[in-house]
N, C-alpha and C positions, 0 to 999 in steps of 0.2 A: 153480766159476769163481774165478779169481784176478785180482787187479788189479796192474798193473805201472806204477809211476810212474818214468819215466826222466828223468834230467838229460840235457842235450844236450852242451854243450862239455866235452870230456874223457871223455865216456861213449859217445855215439853218433857223434860226429865231433870232429875237431880242426881248427878253422878250416874250410877247404874240403875237407878230406880225411876221408872216411868211415872209421870204425874197421872194420877188416876183419871181415866176417861179421855186422855189425850189422843190415843189411837182412834177411838170412835169419833171424836170431834173432827179430826182431820179427814177421816174416811167420809164423813157426811159432807164436808165441804167439797171434796173431790167428786163425790157422786152427784152433787147438784150442779157441777160444771164450773166451780170456782177454781182459780189458779192458786197453787200453794208453793212457796219457796221457803227454805230455811236459811237464815242469815245469822251467822254467829261471829262474834269478835274473837273467839278463842283460836289462837294460831298454833297450838302445840299438837294438833292432830290433822291428818289429811282429810280432804273432802270425801275421798273414798271411804275412809274409816267412819266418818259421820254417817254416810249413806248406809254402810253395813250395820252400824249400831242401830239406826232407826228401823231398818228392815227387820233386824232380830227382835226388836221391841214391838213389832206388829204394825209398823208404818212403812209400807213398801216405798223405797226411795232410791232413785238413780243419782249418780254423782252430779248430773246436771241440775238436780233439784237443790243443791247445796252451794251456797256462797259463804266464804269465810274471809276473814281479814287478810290472810295470806294471799288469796287469789286477788283481792282488791288491790293490795300493794303491788303485786306482780303486773297486773294489767295497767295500773297507773304508771309504773316505771317503763313498761313497754311502750306507752304512748309518749312519755315526756323525757326519757333519757336521751341525752345528746351524745353524738359520737365522741368517743374518747373518755367519757365520764366513768369514774370508777366507783363501785358500790362496796361498802363494808357492811357486814351483817352481824348484828347481835340478836340471836334467836336460835331456835332449835331446828332439827332436820326438816320437819314438814314445810316451813316457810322457805328454806333453802331449795327444797325440791320444787316448790311452786315457781320460784324465781327462775330456776334452770329450765323448767318446762316452758316458760315464756321467753326464753332467750336472753335473760338478764344475767350477765356474768358478774361475779363479785370477786373482790380481792381479799386476801387474808391480812393485808397490811393497812391498818387503820390510818397510818400516816400519809397514805396516798389517796385516801377516800375523798371523793367530791360529794358523795351522798352516803349517809348512814341509815340503814334500815334497823329500827329499834323494835324488838318484839319480846314477847314473854320468853324468858330464858331461865330455866330452873337451875342452871349452873352459873348464874350471874355473879361476878366477882368485883372486887375493888379495881382490879386491872382493867376489866371491861368498862367500868364506869369512867375510869380515867381516860381510856382510849376514846370513849364517846365524848367526854368533856373536851379533850385536846382537839379532836376533829372539829367540834363545834367552834372552838376558839379560832381555828384556822379558816372558818367560813364554810365548812361542809354543811349541807342541808340535812336535816334529820326528819325522816318519815317514819312515823310510828304505826304499827299494825292496828293498835287499839288503845283507848285511854282508860280502860277498866282498871280501877285500883285493886279490886279483888275479884276472884272467881268463886261462885257458890258451889259447894259440894254437899253431899248428903249430911256430913257431920260438921259443917262449918264452912270457912272460906280460906282461900290462899291468896297471897299477894300476887298481883298481875302486872302487866306492862305499865300501868299508870304510876306505879311506885318508882319505876326507873325514870319515867318522864319527870316526876316530881323532883327526884334527886338531881337530874341534869339542870332543870330550870332553876332550882334553888341555888346551885353552884354558879350558874350564869347570871342569876338575878333578873331574868326576863323570860318571856314565852319564846320558845325556839323550835317548836315541833309542829309539823304538819301531820294530822291524823288521817289515815286512810279509811279505817273502819268506822262503825257507828260512833258518834252521830253525824259524821261528816257528810257534806254534800256529795263527795266522791262515792261513798257507800250508798247513799240514797239513789243516785243516778244509776249505779250498777243494778240495784234491785228493780228499779222501774224499767230499765231497759230489758231486763230478764222477763219481767211480767208482760211488757208490751201493752200496758194500760196507763191511763191518766192517773195522776197522783190521787185525785179525788175518789177514785174507785178502789183504792188500796188501803188495807188495814195493816198497821205494824203492831204486832202482839209481843210484848216482852215484859220482863220483870225489873228493868232498870230505867229510872227516870232520866238520868243524865245521858243515856245512850239511845235506847229504843224510843222512848217517848219524845225526847228532844229531836231526834232525826225525823220522826213522823211529823211533828209540829212544824219544823223548819221547812220540810219539803211539801207541806200541804196534804199529807196523808192523815188518815184517821188513827189516832194514837190510842192504844189499849194497854193498860197496865194490869198484869195479873199478879196476885198476891201470894205466889208460890215460891218466890225467890228473894231478891234483895230488897226491892222497894216496898214501902208500906203505904197504907191509905193516909196516915197522918203526914208523912213526908210529901205525898202527892198534893194534899190539900193546902199545905203550908209553903211549898217550894215554888220555884220559878217554872219548873217543867211540869205543867199540869196536863194529865191525860184527858182526852175527851170522854173516855170510858174506863171505869175500874171494875174488874171482874175478880171473883174469888179464885178462879183458875181458868185454864184454857177450855174447859168443858163448856162453858157458857158462850163461847165465841159463836156457836152456831145460831144463837138467838138474836144476834145483832142484825 
């Protein structure tokens, strides 16, 4: 039995358009007895909405088949938060809902925060950046949902959480963020625990070298880059995060 950890945007679909052949490929893996889980860094939608979207696209999916960076942040804080510590959130409603579901309470006062959760926020403002910066100066730990600089869509890309991380660290003049999502060890361990398999039996399939491929390589999993999203063959061959396998699309995953 093998385990397949699939990214979503740029790998299984682009926006509302399914990558051609993706549903058939995943169906084949499941029918032959392999395990499939979807792991996305995108924190602006709920796991239930991802499951519903995949199901509508012809890939029957339960909420338990989906891991996202919001869930990983919530579980991480659930394990590590100390009594009395206060959490301030920069992010949209889905990550707030996930934190609440895991018993993580948060404050609306950044000045009292011991921990700041930093996530993709499409209403990000200078005031939020300053609140983040001031909290960091006071010693608050910053936990980011994901490091992605952009998110791929059908007609281009949008700035993602990584742009906020860059702004903060530029102001501070140092690295100051713990990342919960891909490519962190935190995310890799969540995926492997979900699979219940050894890392050597698992494939990570994604379109980003700095997240999907790096996580797989660091955790001893088989890294597969698909060329339907952000990463290119030229970048893969020239950069530090080199995939074991490069495929034109998810369709060819069944041949590995």
